[in-house]
C-alpha positions, 0 to 999 in steps of 0.5 A: 174690162180686163185689158191686162193681157195687152202687157204680156209679153207678145205684144209690142208698143204698137199693138198697145197703141193700135188696141186704144185706138181702135177700143176708141173707135169702136165705142164712137162708132158701134154697133151699127143697125143691123135691120139691113145686114146687106147695107150694113155690111157695106157700110162697116166696110166703108167706115173700116176703111175710112177709120184705116183699119182695113190698112191691117186686112191685107199686103205685104206682110200680115200682121196676125197679132194686130189682125187678132186685136182687131177681129177680138175688139170689134166682135165686142162690140159688134159680131157684123164689124168683126165679119166686116173686116175679117172677110176683107183680110181672108177675101184677100188672103191668097192675094196678098201672099200669092198675088201678082202686081197687077192683082194686088192692086186691088189691095188699094180698093179692099183695104180703103173699103172701096171693094168688097171681097169674099173667099170661095173655097166650100161646094155643096159636097166639100166642106171641110174636106178641101181636096174634094172639090169639083168645081172645074177651071179648063183652059181655052187658048191663054185664059180658063173657063169655070164651071161649078158651085159655091155655097155657104160663101161669105159676103156672097152676093154683095162683094166686088171680087171673089177669091175661088178655088176650082179643079185644074187637073194637074194632079189627083186630090188636093194637087189638081187645084188652083186659085183665080181671082174673079170680079163679081160682073163677070158673066156667068156668075150668077147667085142663086141663093141668099143663105139665113142664117141665125146670126145674119150675115150674108151668105150665098149659093153662087154657081158659075156657068162657063165663065171665062176668065184671063190667064192673069186670072190665075193665083200663083201656080196652076195646081197650087190651090190647095197650098194656096187656100192651107196657107190662107187658112194658116194666117187667119185660123188664129184671128177666128180665135181671136173673135171668139176671144172677143165674144167671151169676153164680152159675155163675162163682162155682161155677167159681171155686170149683172150679177153684181147688180142683180139682188137675190135672196136678199143680197147680190147674186156676185155673194152666191159661190155657186156663181162665184164659181163659174165666174172663175171658169169662165174668167179660166177660160178668156185667159187660156184661149187668149194666151192660145191665140196669142201664142199662135199669132207671135209665133207666125209673126216672128217668123214660122213658117208654119203654124198649123198646130198653134193655129188649129189649138187656137180655134178649137179651144177659144171658140168651144171654149167661149161658146161654153162661157157665152152659156154660163153668161146666158144661165146667170141672166136667167129669163132675161138671157133669152130675150131678144135686144138683149147682148148675152142673147146675140153672143149666142147666136154670134158664137155658133158658127165659129165652130165650124167656119175655116175647120170644123172643131172635129177637123181641129181635133184631127189636126192637132192630132196629126201633128202630135204623132208626127213628132212622137215618129 
């Protein structure tokens, strides 16, 4: 794989050392068997913790370039490994950024791979429109009582704790939401359904029936839940682009191997101009995605208060470009490209969800357009 991008000025020597160390670890430990997805995810979290990689997933300061490099590398080797790492960071993002000292004690366990975290935002009636969250959290003495449903929750059913968002009613819409830390063994939390998707990951539909939480479960301030959620997504959205970038790099690498080894019309496929045209387009998309992803990560690490526009551009372009790169790789593989067990077939299923979760592509376009219009005003 081309690693020349590590010499770009976005990175410091510590990032290059991180990428080199993780590459060595991934070659020795990945991919894992996916037959039992729950067991595979639990094993991956433990292995990532034992390897020391989860120490980057949360804490006092999140280094977004490190998160992106880790996700890109893991995704290139094993999409499920990327998922396992990503959810430890996203799941505890609110605690890393806004949690109390007592709540932050959970980070010792999640960073060590001894507890699995989840981020519970989506509901049956509110996906991209977070302000429509219907789950309620009502004050009860010094605590809270939560009721409602969440769906498409990653790590749902295997998580040890959830960061969950509910309506506390300080104001209408987005201004009346709050975030809570919910241990999975809390009475009243029910896993209604395990959701199966085309690239298997632990997903679940959850129901909360009069779940009682102490006042200390509130993350940050009451009514600040929307800001908490958007800040977390600002930090982690570029890493979704990084995962897509990892998938795209793997697809390009697989395609290069295919066309240099495969004979067509008496010569290697790589000698055909049409094939070379495909390879050029794929390489261009990979580099353009990398530039956008690491620009966003660099900007945040350099102290930018918000990178909403940069993160949206990185997430949108990288995921859409990866879909196109992988599709071209499947085409170059011909019939073998849709055969189960071939790497590009797996990548084809893995990439599709990234264009939806943590902000669908159409929503990212709205975010970017509004930012451009605000700059014009």
